[in-house]
C-alpha positions in Angstrom: 56.7 -14.7 39.1 56.2 -14.4 42.8 59.8 -13.5 43.3 59.5 -10.8 40.7 56.5 -9.4 42.4 58.2 -9.4 45.8 61.2 -7.7 44.2 59.0 -4.9 42.7 59.6 -6.1 39.2 56.9 -6.4 36.5 55.8 -10.0 35.8 56.0 -9.2 32.1 58.9 -6.8 31.5 61.1 -8.0 34.4 64.0 -5.7 34.8 63.7 -4.4 31.3 62.2 -1.0 30.5 58.9 -0.6 28.6 60.6 0.4 25.4 62.9 -2.6 25.4 59.9 -4.9 26.1 57.9 -3.3 23.2 60.9 -3.7 20.9 61.3 -7.4 21.8 57.6 -8.0 21.2 57.7 -6.3 17.8 60.7 -8.3 16.8 58.8 -11.5 17.6 55.8 -10.2 15.6 57.9 -9.4 12.6 59.5 -12.8 12.7 56.1 -14.5 12.7 55.0 -12.4 9.8 58.1 -13.2 7.8 57.7 -17.0 8.4 54.0 -16.9 7.5 54.8 -15.0 4.3 57.4 -17.5 3.3 54.9 -20.4 3.8 53.4 -21.1 0.4 50.2 -23.0 -0.1 49.3 -22.9 3.6 45.6 -23.4 2.8 46.5 -26.9 1.5 47.5 -27.9 5.0 43.9 -27.3 6.2 43.1 -30.7 4.7 44.8 -32.3 7.8 42.4 -32.5 10.7 45.2 -31.7 13.2 46.3 -28.5 11.4 42.7 -27.4 10.9 41.9 -27.9 14.6 45.0 -26.0 15.7 44.3 -23.1 13.4 40.8 -22.7 14.6 41.9 -22.7 18.2 44.5 -20.1 17.6 42.0 -18.0 15.6 39.4 -18.1 18.3 41.9 -17.2 21.0 43.2 -14.2 19.1 39.8 -12.9 18.3 38.6 -13.3 21.9 41.7 -11.5 23.1 41.2 -8.6 20.7 37.5 -8.4 21.6 38.2 -8.4 25.3 40.8 -5.5 24.9 38.2 -3.4 23.0 35.3 -4.3 25.3 37.5 -3.0 28.2 37.4 0.4 26.4 33.6 0.1 25.8 34.1 -0.7 22.1 32.0 -3.7 20.9 33.2 -5.4 17.7 31.9 -8.9 17.5 34.7 -10.3 15.4 33.6 -14.0 15.5 30.7 -13.6 13.1 32.5 -11.9 10.2 35.0 -12.8 7.5 38.7 -12.3 7.8 38.8 -9.1 5.6 35.9 -7.6 7.6 37.7 -8.4 10.9 40.7 -6.4 9.7 38.5 -3.4 8.9 36.7 -3.6 12.2 40.0 -3.8 14.1 41.4 -0.8 12.2 38.3 1.2 13.0 38.4 0.2 16.7 42.0 1.3 16.8 41.1 4.7 15.3 38.4 5.1 17.9 40.7 4.1 20.7 43.5 6.4 19.5 41.0 9.3 19.3 40.0 8.8 22.9 43.7 8.7 23.9 44.4 11.9 22.1 41.4 13.6 23.7 42.5 12.5 27.1 46.1 13.7 26.4 44.9 17.1 25.3 42.7 17.4 28.4 45.6 16.4 30.6 48.0 18.8 29.0 45.5 21.7 29.3 44.9 22.1 25.6 41.3 21.0 26.0 39.1 21.9 28.9 36.7 19.5 30.6 33.1 20.3 29.4 31.7 19.0 32.6 33.6 21.5 34.7 31.4 23.9 36.6 31.5 27.6 35.4 30.0 30.2 37.7 29.6 32.8 35.0 28.4 31.1 31.8 29.4 32.8 28.6 26.3 33.7 26.6 26.5 34.1 22.9 24.8 37.3 21.8 23.7 38.3 18.3 22.7 41.7 17.0 18.9 41.6 16.5 17.2 43.1 13.5 16.3 46.8 13.7 12.6 46.0 12.9 12.2 44.0 16.1 14.2 46.0 18.6 14.7 49.7 18.1 18.3 50.7 18.2 19.7 47.3 17.4 20.0 46.0 20.9 22.1 42.8 21.6 19.8 39.9 22.4 20.3 36.2 23.1 19.2 33.9 20.2 21.0 30.6 21.0 21.9 28.6 24.0 25.1 29.0 26.0 27.6 26.3 25.4 29.0 26.0 28.9 25.7 25.7 30.9 25.8 22.7 33.2 22.9 20.3 32.9 20.5 21.0 35.8 19.1 17.4 35.8 22.4 16.2 37.2 21.6 17.9 40.5 18.0 16.6 40.9 17.3 14.5 43.9 15.3 12.0 41.9 16.9 10.9 38.7 14.9 11.3 35.5 13.5 8.0 34.2 13.5 8.1 30.4 13.0 4.3 30.0 10.4 3.3 27.5 9.5 0.2 29.5 7.8 2.1 32.2 5.0 4.7 31.8 5.1 8.2 33.3 4.2 8.1 37.0 2.5 11.2 38.3 4.5 12.9 41.0 1.5 14.2 43.0 1.4 13.1 46.6 -1.7 14.9 47.9 -5.0 15.9 46.3 -6.4 19.2 47.5 -9.8 20.5 46.4 -10.8 16.9 45.6 -14.3 15.6 45.1 -13.0 12.1 45.0 -10.0 10.6 46.9 -6.6 10.4 45.2 -6.5 7.2 43.1 -4.0 6.7 40.3 -4.9 3.6 38.4 -2.8 1.7 35.8 -4.7 1.5 32.5 -4.1 0.3 28.9 -4.8 2.3 25.8 -5.9 1.1 22.4 -2.3 0.2 21.4 -1.6 -1.9 24.5 0.5 0.8 26.1 0.3 1.3 29.9 -0.6 4.7 31.4 -1.7 6.1 34.8 -5.1 7.7 35.1 -5.6 11.5 35.5 -5.8 12.4 39.3 -8.4 15.2 38.7 -10.4 13.5 35.9 -13.6 13.3 38.1 -13.3 16.9 39.2 -12.9 18.2 35.7 -15.9 16.2 34.4 -18.2 17.6 37.1 -16.9 21.2 36.9 -19.0 24.1 35.6 -18.2 27.8 35.5 -19.7 29.9 38.2 -22.4 32.5 37.4 -19.9 35.3 38.2 -17.7 34.1 35.4 -20.5 34.5 32.9 -21.2 38.1 33.6 -19.4 41.0 31.8 -16.8 43.0 33.7 -15.1 46.3 33.4 -11.6 45.6 32.0 -8.8 46.7 34.4 -5.8 48.2 32.7 -2.5 46.7 33.9 0.1 48.8 35.5 3.3 49.5 33.6 5.9 46.8 34.1 8.3 49.3 35.7 5.7 50.2 38.3 4.6 46.6 39.0 6.6 44.8 41.8 8.4 41.7 40.8 8.9 38.8 43.2 11.5 36.0 42.5 10.5 32.7 44.1 13.4 30.2 44.5 13.0 29.0 48.1 10.3 27.1 50.0 9.4 30.1 52.2 8.8 32.3 49.2 6.8 29.5 47.6 4.5 29.4 50.6 4.0 33.1 50.5 3.1 32.8 46.8 0.4 30.2 47.6 -1.0 32.5 50.3 -1.1 35.5 47.9 -2.8 33.5 45.1 -5.4 32.1 47.4 -6.8 35.6 47.9 -7.2 36.2 44.1 -10.2 35.3 41.9 -8.0 35.0 38.8 -4.3 35.0 37.9 -2.3 34.5 34.7 0.3 31.8 34.2 3.0 31.2 31.5 6.0 28.8 31.3 9.4 28.8 29.6 10.6 25.5 28.4 13.9 23.9 27.3 14.0 20.7 25.3 17.4 20.6 23.4 19.6 19.2 26.2 17.0 16.9 27.8 15.1 13.9 26.4 11.6 14.8 27.8 12.3 18.5 28.3 12.6 20.8 31.3 10.4 23.5 32.7 12.9 26.2 33.4 10.7 29.2 34.4 7.1 29.8 35.7 5.6 33.3 35.4 2.5 34.2 37.5 0.8 37.6 37.3 -2.0 39.0 39.5 -3.6 42.4 39.3 -0.9 43.9 41.5 2.3 41.7 41.3 4.4 39.6 39.0 6.1 36.4 40.3 8.9 34.4 38.7 9.3 30.9 40.0 12.4 28.8 39.5 11.2 25.2 38.9 14.8 23.9 38.6 15.7 24.9 42.2 12.3 24.0 43.6 12.0 20.7 41.8 9.9 18.2 43.8 8.4 20.9 46.0 6.0 22.6 43.6 3.1 20.2 44.3 1.9 22.7 46.9 0.7 24.9 44.1 -2.2 22.5 43.6 -4.0 24.3 46.4 -4.6 27.2 44.1 -4.3 25.6 40.6 -7.0 23.0 41.3 -9.3 25.5 43.2 -12.5 25.6 41.0 -13.3 29.1 42.3 -10.1 30.7 41.0 -9.8 31.2 37.2 -6.4 30.4 35.7 -5.7 32.3 32.4 -3.2 30.9 29.9 -2.5 31.4 26.3 -2.1 28.2 24.2 -2.0 25.9 27.3 -1.8 22.7 25.2 1.8 22.1 26.2 1.9 24.1 29.4 -0.6 21.8 31.1 1.6 18.8 30.2 4.8 20.5 31.4 3.2 21.4 34.7 2.2 17.7 35.2 5.6 16.3 34.3 8.0 18.6 36.1 5.9 20.2 38.9 3.1 17.7 39.6 0.6 20.5 39.2 -2.9 20.1 37.7 -5.3 22.8 36.6 -9.1 23.1 37.2 -11.1 26.2 35.9 -8.9 27.3 33.0 -9.6 30.1 30.5 -7.4 29.7 27.4 -7.2 33.0 25.4 -6.0 31.1 22.3 -9.3 29.0 22.3 -11.2 32.3 22.8 -9.5 33.8 19.8 -10.6 30.7 17.8 -14.2 30.9 18.9 -14.2 34.7 18.1 -12.6 33.9 14.7 -9.7 36.3 15.0 -7.5 36.2 11.9 -4.4 36.3 14.1 -4.4 34.3 17.3 -0.9 34.4 18.7 0.0 36.1 21.9 1.9 38.8 20.1 -1.1 39.6 17.9 -3.4 39.9 21.0 -0.9 42.2 22.7 -0.8 44.4 19.7 -4.6 44.4 19.3 -5.6 45.1 22.9 -2.6 46.5 24.7 -0.7 48.2 21.8 2.5 46.4 22.9 4.9 45.0 20.4 6.2 41.7 21.7 9.8 40.8 21.2 10.0 37.1 20.5 13.7 36.8 19.8 14.2 35.2 23.3 11.8 32.4 22.5 14.7 30.0 21.6 17.0 31.2 24.4 18.5 28.8 26.8 16.4 29.3 29.9 18.6 27.1 32.0 21.1 29.9 32.4 21.5 31.0 36.0 21.5 33.8 37.1 18.9 35.0 34.7 19.9 38.1 32.6 17.7 41.1 32.9 16.5 40.8 29.3 15.3 37.3 30.0 13.3 38.5 33.1 11.6 41.4 31.2 10.7 39.0 28.3 9.2 36.5 30.7 7.2 39.1 32.6 5.7 40.4 29.4 4.0 37.2 28.5 1.9 37.0 31.7 1.7 40.7 32.7 -1.0 41.6 30.2 -3.0 38.4 30.1 -5.6 39.3 32.7 -6.6 42.5 30.8 -6.8 40.4 27.6 -9.0 38.0 29.5 -11.4 40.7 30.6 -11.8 42.1 27.0 -12.3 38.7 25.3 -14.7 37.6 28.0 -16.9 40.6 27.4 -16.8 40.0 23.6 -17.8 36.3 24.1 -20.8 37.3 26.2 -21.9 40.1 23.8 -21.5 38.0 20.7 -23.2 34.9 22.3 -26.8 34.1 22.6 -29.0 34.1 25.7 -27.4 30.9 26.9 -23.9 32.3 26.6 -22.9 29.6 24.1 -19.6 31.2 23.1 -18.1 31.5 26.5 -19.4 28.1 27.5 -17.6 26.7 24.4 -14.3 28.3 25.5 -14.6 26.9 29.0 -15.4 23.5 27.6 -12.4 23.5 25.3 -10.2 24.7 28.1 -11.4 21.8 30.4 -10.6 19.3 27.6 -7.1 20.7 27.5 -6.8 20.2 31.3 -8.0 16.6 30.9 -4.8 15.7 28.9 -2.2 13.4 30.4 1.5 13.6 30.0 3.0 10.4 28.4 6.6 9.6 27.5 7.6 9.7 23.9 7.0 6.4 22.3 9.4 5.2 19.6 8.7 1.8 17.9 9.9 -0.1 14.9 7.7 2.0 12.6 8.3 5.4 14.1 10.8 6.4 11.4 8.1 6.3 8.8 6.8 9.7 9.8 10.2 11.2 9.2 10.3 9.3 5.9 6.9 10.6 4.8 7.9 14.2 5.5 11.2 13.9 3.7 9.6 13.0 0.4 12.5 10.8 -0.5 12.5 7.4 -2.2 14.7 4.8 -0.4 15.4 1.2 -1.3 15.4 -1.6 1.2 19.0 -1.0 2.3 18.3 2.7 3.0 15.1 1.9 4.8 17.0 -0.6 7.0 19.6 2.1 7.8 17.0 4.7 8.5 15.1 2.4 10.9 18.2 1.3 12.8 19.7 4.7 13.0 16.4 6.2 14.2 16.2 3.5 17.0 19.9 4.0 17.9 19.4 7.8 18.1 16.4 7.3 20.5 18.2 4.8 22.6 21.3 7.0 23.0 19.1 10.0 23.8 17.3 8.2 26.5 20.6 7.0 28.1 22.3 10.3 27.9 19.2 12.4 28.7 19.6 14.4 25.5 17.1 15.2 22.8 17.2 13.1 19.7 18.0 16.3 17.7 21.1 16.9 19.8 22.3 13.3 19.3 21.7 13.4 15.5 19.6 16.0 13.7 17.0 14.8 11.3 18.6 16.3 8.2 21.9 14.6 9.0 20.1 11.3 9.7 18.5 11.5 6.3 21.8 12.4 4.6 23.6 9.4 6.1 20.7 7.1 5.2 20.6 8.3 1.6 24.4 8.2 1.0 25.2 5.0 3.2 28.9 5.8 3.4 31.2 2.7 3.5 33.9 4.4 5.5 33.8 6.1 8.9 35.1 9.3 7.4 32.1 9.3 5.1 29.8 9.4 8.1 31.5 12.4 9.5 31.4 14.1 6.0 27.6 13.9 6.1 27.5 15.9 9.3 28.3 19.6 9.5 28.9 20.4 12.2 29.6 17.0 13.7 27.5 16.3 16.8 29.5 15.3 19.9 27.7 12.0 20.4 28.3 11.1 16.7 32.1 11.2 17.3 31.9 9.0 20.4 29.5 6.6 18.8 31.0 6.6 15.3 31.9 2.9 15.4 28.3 2.0 16.3 26.9 4.1 13.5 29.4 2.5 11.0 28.4 -1.0 12.2 24.7 -0.2 11.5 25.6 1.1 8.0 27.8 -2.0 7.4 24.8 -4.2 8.2 22.6 -2.2 5.9 25.0 -2.7 3.0 24.7 -6.5 3.3 20.9 -6.4 3.2 19.3 -7.8 0.0 17.9 -5.3 -2.4 14.1 -5.8 -2.4 11.5 -3.8 -4.3 9.5 -2.1 -1.5 6.4 -2.1 -3.7 6.0 -5.8 -3.2 6.5 -5.7 0.6 4.6 -4.4 3.6 6.5 -1.1 3.3 4.2 -0.2 0.4 1.3 0.6 2.8 3.7 2.9 4.8 4.9 5.0 1.9 4.5 8.8 1.9 0.9 10.1 2.1 -0.7 10.3 -1.3 0.9 7.1 -2.7 -1.7 4.8 -4.3 -1.7 1.6 -6.2 -1.8 3.3 -9.6 1.0 3.1 -12.1 2.2 6.7 -11.6 3.6 8.4 -8.5 0.9 10.7 -7.3 3.2 12.0 -4.6 4.9 14.0 -7.3 1.8 16.1 -7.7 2.5 17.8 -4.4 6.1 18.8 -5.2 6.4 22.4 -6.3 9.5 23.3 -8.3 9.2 26.8 -7.0 10.4 25.5 -3.6 13.9 26.8 -3.3 15.0 24.6 -0.4 16.6 22.1 -2.8 17.9 24.6 -5.4 20.8 26.8 -5.6 20.9 30.3 -4.1 20.1 32.1 -7.4 18.3 29.6 -9.7 17.7 30.8 -13.2 15.8 28.0 -14.9 12.6 27.9 -12.9 9.5 27.2 -15.0 7.1 30.1 -15.3 3.8 30.8 -17.0 5.5 32.6 -19.9 7.8 29.7 -20.5 5.5 26.6 -20.9 7.0 23.2 -21.4 5.5 20.3 -23.4 1.9 20.0 -22.2 -1.4 21.0 -23.7 -0.8 24.6 -22.6 2.8 24.2 -21.3 4.4 21.9 -18.7 4.5 24.5 -16.0 6.0 22.4 -13.2 7.5 19.4 -15.1 5.7 16.8 -13.1 5.6 13.0 -13.8 3.0 12.1 -16.3 -0.2 10.2 -15.3 0.1 7.3 -17.6 -2.7 5.3 -16.0 -5.4 8.0 -16.5 -7.9 7.6 -19.3 -10.0 10.3 -21.0 -13.6 9.8 -21.7 -13.5 11.4 -25.1 -10.7 12.5 -27.5 -9.8 16.1 -27.4 -10.4 17.6 -30.9 -9.9 21.3 -29.9 -6.2 21.4 -30.9 -6.1 18.3 -33.1 -4.5 16.0 -30.6 -5.8 12.8 -29.2 -5.3 11.0 -25.9 -2.2 9.1 -27.2 -0.6 12.3 -28.3 -1.1 13.8 -24.9 0.6 10.9 -23.3 3.4 10.3 -25.8 4.5 13.9 -26.2 5.1 13.7 -30.0 7.5 16.3 -31.6 4.8 17.9 -33.7 2.5 18.2 -30.7 5.3 19.9 -28.8 5.9 22.4 -31.6 2.2 23.0 -31.9 1.7 23.9 -28.2 4.9 25.8 -27.4 3.1 29.1 -28.3 0.7 30.6 -25.8 -2.9 30.8 -27.1 -5.3 33.5 -25.9 -9.0 32.6 -25.4 -9.8 34.3 -28.7 -7.2 32.3 -30.6 -8.6 29.1 -29.0 -12.1 30.1 -30.2 -10.9 30.7 -33.8 -9.1 27.4 -33.7 -12.3 25.7 -32.6 -14.2 27.3 -35.5 -11.7 26.0 -38.0 -11.9 22.5 -36.5 -15.7 22.5 -36.3 -16.3 21.1 -39.8 -14.0 18.1 -39.0 -15.8 17.5 -35.8 -19.2 17.7 -37.5 -17.9 15.3 -40.2 -16.8 12.8 -37.6 -20.3 13.1 -36.0 -21.9 12.3 -39.3 -19.6 9.4 -39.8 -20.7 8.0 -36.5 -24.3 8.5 -37.5 -23.7 6.7 -40.8 -22.1 3.8 -39.0 -25.2 3.6 -36.8 -27.4 3.6 -39.9 -25.4 0.7 -41.4 -25.9 -1.3 -38.3 -29.6 -0.7 -38.4 -29.7 -1.8 -42.1 -27.9 -5.0 -41.2 -30.3 -5.7 -38.4 -33.2 -5.3 -40.7 -31.8 -7.8 -43.2 -31.1 -10.2 -40.4 -34.7 -9.9 -39.2 -35.9 -10.5 -42.8 -34.0 -13.8 -43.2 -35.1 -14.8 -39.7 -38.7 -14.3 -40.7 -38.2 -16.4 -43.9 -36.6 -19.1 -41.9 -39.6 -19.2 -39.5 -42.1 -19.2 -42.5 -40.4 -22.1 -44.3 -42.4 -25.4 -44.1 -39.9 -27.9 -42.8 -41.7 -30.7 -41.1 -39.8 -33.6 -39.8 -41.8 -36.2 -41.9 -41.1 -34.5 -45.2 -37.4 -34.2 -44.4 -37.2 -37.8 -43.5 -38.9 -39.0 -46.7 -36.8 -36.8 -48.9 -33.7 -38.0 -47.1 -34.7 -41.6 -47.7 -35.4 -41.1 -51.4 -32.0 -39.4 -51.9 -30.2 -42.2 -50.1 -31.9 -44.9 -52.3 -31.1 -43.0 -55.5 -27.5 -42.6 -54.6 -27.2 -46.3 -53.6 -28.7 -47.5 -57.0 -26.4 -45.3 -59.0 -23.4 -46.3 -57.0 -24.2 -50.0 -57.5 -24.6 -49.5 -61.3 -21.3 -47.7 -61.5 -19.5 -50.5 -59.6 -21.0 -53.1 -62.1 -19.8 -51.0 -65.1 -16.3 -50.7 -63.7 -16.1 -54.4 -63.0 -17.2 -55.2 -66.6 -14.6 -52.9 -68.0 -11.9 -54.4 -65.9 -13.0 -57.9 -66.9 -12.7 -56.9 -70.6 -9.3 -55.5 -70.1 -8.1 -58.7 -68.4 -9.6 -60.8 -71.2 -7.8 -58.8 -73.9 -4.5 -58.9 -72.0 -4.8 -62.7 -71.8 -5.5 -62.9 -75.5 -2.5 -60.8 -76.2 -0.3 -63.1 -74.3 -1.6 -66.2 -76.1 -1.3 -64.4 -79.5 2.3 -63.2 -78.7 3.2 -66.9 -78.2 1.8 -67.9 -81.6 3.1 -64.8 -83.3 6.5 -66.4 -83.6 5.0 -69.3 -85.7 2.5 -67.3 -87.8 3.1 -64.1 -89.8 1.2 -60.9 -88.6 -2.1 -60.0 -90.3 -4.4 -57.1 -89.9 -7.4 -57.4 -87.7 -10.6 -55.3 -88.3 -13.5 -55.3 -85.9 -16.9 -55.9 -87.4 -19.3 -53.0 -87.9 -22.0 -54.8 -86.0 -20.1 -54.8 -82.8 -19.1 -51.2 -83.2 -22.7 -50.1 -83.9 -24.0 -52.1 -81.0 -21.5 -50.4 -78.6 -22.4 -47.0 -79.9 -26.1 -47.7 -79.3 -25.3 -48.8 -75.7 -23.3 -45.6 -75.0 -26.1 -43.4 -76.4 -28.6 -45.2 -74.2 -26.5 -44.6 -71.1 -26.2 -40.9 -72.0 -29.9 -40.5 -72.4 -30.6 -42.3 -69.1 -28.0 -40.1 -67.3 -29.2 -36.8 -68.8 -32.9 -37.1 -67.7 -33.9 -34.6 -65.1 -37.1 -36.4 -64.0 -37.1 -37.1 -60.3 -36.1 -40.7 -59.5 -38.9 -43.0 -58.4 -38.9 -44.5 -55.0 -38.1 -48.3 -55.3 -38.6 -50.9 -52.7 -35.7 -53.2 -51.7 -37.1 -56.1 -53.7 -37.4 -54.0 -56.8 -33.8 -52.9 -56.3 -32.6 -56.5 -56.2 -34.6 -57.3 -59.4 -33.1 -54.4 -61.3 -29.6 -55.4 -60.2 -30.2 -58.9 -61.6 -31.6 -57.6 -64.8 -28.6 -55.3 -65.3 -26.3 -58.2 -64.7 -28.2 -60.4 -67.2 -28.0 -57.7 -69.9 -24.3 -57.2 -69.3 -23.9 -60.9 -69.7 -25.8 -61.1 -72.9 -23.9 -58.2 -74.4 -20.6 -59.7 -73.4 -21.8 -63.1 -74.9 -22.9 -61.5 -78.2 -19.6 -59.7 -78.5 -17.6 -62.8 -77.8 -19.7 -64.7 -80.3 -19.2 -62.0 -82.9 -15.6 -61.9 -82.2 -15.3 -65.6 -82.7 -17.3 -65.3 -85.9 -15.1 -62.6 -87.1 -12.1 -64.7 -86.2 -13.5 -67.6 -88.1 -14.2 -65.4 -91.1 -10.7 -64.0 -91.1 -8.2 -66.5 -92.0 -5.3 -64.2 -91.3 -3.4 -64.1 -87.9 -4.2 -61.2 -85.4 -1.7 -58.4 -85.5 -1.5 -57.1 -81.9 0.9 -54.3 -82.7 -1.4 -52.8 -85.3 -4.6 -53.2 -83.1 -6.6 -50.2 -82.0 -7.0 -50.1 -78.2 -8.6 -46.6 -78.1 -12.0 -48.1 -77.8 -11.3 -49.7 -74.5 -9.6 -46.6 -73.1 -12.6 -44.4 -74.2 -15.0 -46.7 -72.4 -12.9 -46.6 -69.2 -12.7 -42.7 -69.3 -16.4 -42.5 -70.0 -17.2 -44.7 -67.0 -14.9 -42.7 -64.7 -16.4 -39.4 -66.0 -20.0 -40.5 -65.4 -19.2 -41.6 -61.9 -17.5 -38.3 -61.1 -20.6 -36.4 -62.5 -22.8 -38.4 -60.2 -20.7 -37.7 -57.2 -20.6 -34.0 -58.0 -24.4 -34.0 -58.6 -25.2 -35.6 -55.3 -22.4 -34.1 -53.4 -23.3 -33.4 -49.8 -26.6 -35.3 -49.9 -25.3 -38.2 -47.8 -23.7 -35.9 -45.2 -25.7 -35.6 -42.1 -26.0 -32.3 -40.1 -27.4 -31.7 -36.7 -30.1 -34.1 -35.5 -29.5 -36.5 -38.3 -30.9 -34.2 -41.0 -29.4 -33.5 -44.4 -27.2 -30.4 -44.7 -28.1 -30.0 -48.4 -29.6 -26.6 -49.3 -29.5 -25.5 -45.7 -28.2 -22.3 -44.1 -27.7 -20.9 -40.6 -27.7 -17.3 -39.3 -25.5 -16.4 -36.4 -26.1 -18.5 -33.3 -29.9 -18.6 -33.8 -29.8 -22.4 -34.7 -32.4 -22.2 -37.4 -32.3 -24.1 -40.8 -34.3 -23.7 -43.9 -34.4 -24.6 -47.5 -34.8 -22.5 -50.6 
C-alpha cells in the first residue's frame, strides 16, 4: 500500500480506472447474490452456534458501514433497531435523498440552478395589480415578499439565540431617566419558566401623567406629506441628531414595520418617528445593537409617545432595539374607552383626517433594501397623522370625563400596563400542539395524535436551528394534512404539500421516520386516556359530541366552489321543525314532559320514526300550529283526567289500608289468650292423632290375623272340601253400631274440653280396653260361629269388602282431621299460631277475625 501511495496510485483501484474498479466490484456482488440465492434452507444453519455468531458479526458490520456512509452525508437511519424488511426500505429512502442532493449539486455546478444564498444587489420584487377600490387607477403595489432577499440576520454582529433553554436577555446596557439603578434579576413564573425582570418596572409603577397632559389643547393640523421633510436615519451620526431633535419635543408619534416569515422570533425592519415638523425613518437592520441610545427620549417621563395598538410594538422595541417606553398614549386604547365602533388606524384616519389608508403593503417584505418609494410613503402615513389624532381624542376624553378626568386617566393607565409587558421567547412544549388541534376541529386517533405532536416539535426545532418561522418550515394546514393522512411513502408526504416547502424536501427522510414511528403506535381510544381532558373546547363527558353544535354547514371552507345542497329554512330536514343544519343528535338529553303539540313523544324525537318525518316535512305557520293544538286539546285533557283518576284510585287504596290497620289495632289479642288457645288446640290435635294411630294399629292387626287364618285354611283345603262361610248377624250389627258411634263423635261441633295429662292417659287406657273387649267378643263369636258351622271355610268365596271399607274409613277420617286442623300446629313469628292471621304490607301487625 505504501508503495502504491508513493507511486501516486490509489490504494483501492491501483492502476485500474474507476470504471474498471466498479465493474469488478459489481461482478463480485453479483456472484455473492447468485451463491446466496442457490443456498436453500439457509435459516436451518442458524441452529449451529458458529454459523449464528458469524452471521451476526457480518450483519452488524454491514449495517454499521451503511450507517456511517449515510451519517457522513448528515442522513441518520438507525438500522440496528429495525427488521430486515424495514432496513431495506430505509436504505432505499436514504439513497433517494442522497441522489437528490447529488442532482441538486450537479445542476448548481452546471449552471442550471443558481445558488439561493448568492447576494443580489437589486432584488426582484413581485408586483401584483391592486384592486381599483383601494388604489385609484389600478397602481402596481407589492403584496408578497421578494424571493431573492438575503437574510439580514446573517450579518448581525451578535448571532440570534433562538434556544428554548435560555430565556430572553434584555440588551439594554445603560438606564437613562432612572429612579432606581439598573438591575435585571432572573425570576421564575408560575410554570417554572425563567425570565429576566423589566428594567423600568419601578419607574412605570411610580409614573403619573403631568397636569399639562390633562388639559385640553387646540389640535394642530399636520402638514401635507409632500411638504413635510423626510429624514432617513441609517448611520450613528444621524441617530445622534435624531435623539437631539426628539429631546426638544413634548410629544412624538412612533410606528414600526415588522417581518416574521423568514425569522423565528421576527425582525423589526423599520421605525417611523414623526414630530410636528419632520418625519424620520430609522433602519433598525443597519443600526442593530446601537439603538439603545433612544432610551434617552423613549423613557423620558416628560415626553409623550403616541402609538396606535402598541401591544406588539412595545415588545419588538425591547427585543430588537433594547428600547423601553415610559409615558405612552395608545390611540387604540383611547378608541376603546370612547367606545368607537371602528378602532383601527385606517378608521381613525378616515374619521379625523379624511385620509383613505392603503393597507396593501401591510404584508410586504420590509427587509428589501433599498426601500421602494411606495414603501416609504406607506410607512410615513402611519405615523404622520398620529399627533393630530392624539390631540382630538385627548380633548374628547377630557370633555366626556368627569371632574377627575377618569377617562383620560384610564387611557394612560392602560397604556402604562402595555409598557410593563416583557418580551419572552416562544415556548413550545409537549402539549403545545393541542391548541392547533382544538382550532382544527378534527378528530384524530392515537397514531395521528402521535404524528401531530412529533411533527409539531420537529417543526419548532428546525425553525429554531435555521432561524426560520414555523410557518415557513411547514405551514399549519400542511401539517394537519400529513397528520390526518399519515402517508406510508415519502412521495405521499410530498403529495400532501402544495407547494412543497424547501425544508420539507431536505428533511423528508426525518419526516418519514416520524410517520413510520406513528404507524407502529398502538391504537388507543383517546376517551380513556389523559388526552380526553385536552380535547377541543366544548367537549364534555356526555354521550354526544357537543363540539358539533358549533359547526355551521354554511361554512364554505370545506365545501366545493359552488355547493348546491346546503340546508336552508325552506328545506327542513327531519327534526321537529326541520333539521336545518344536520347536526349530531343529543341522545343523552332528557325532556321534563312529553310534547303533545304535534303528537310526538320524546322517544319519537330521538328515534326519527318514518311517520314522524313525514308529519314534519311541511312547514307550519303559527296559525296552523294553533289549530293543531285546538285539535289535540281534548286528548290532552283526557290524559289529565286519567292522571286525576289514577290519583283518586291511590287515595281509595290508602283509605282501605287505613281501615284494616284500625281493625288490626282494635282487635283484642292479648298474649295470655293466645297462649291458652294455642295450648288447647295442641292437646286436641294430640288426642285425635293418638286415637287415629290406635285405630290404624287395630285394623292392621285384624288384617294380619285374617292372612294367617287364610294360610292355615289353605293348607287344610286340600284335605277338606270347600264350604260356604257366613258371618253372623250379631257381629255385623255390632260393627255397624261402632261405626255410627264414631261418626257421631267425629261430627260434633262442640268445642273440645281441656284435659289434663293424667286424664289423657286414662282415656288412652280406656280406649285400648274397649278395643280389646271388642276384638275378644268378635273372636269368641267367630269361634262360636265356627263351632256351629260344621262345614269347612271357603276362602275363595269369602267377602273381604268389610275389612277394606274399615281401612278406607279410617284413612278418610284421619285425612278429614288433618284438613280440619291444618295449620294449627304451625308456628309463626314469636311462637304464635299463624291460624286465622293476616299481615298488611310491612306493618308487622297480626289479627284474627
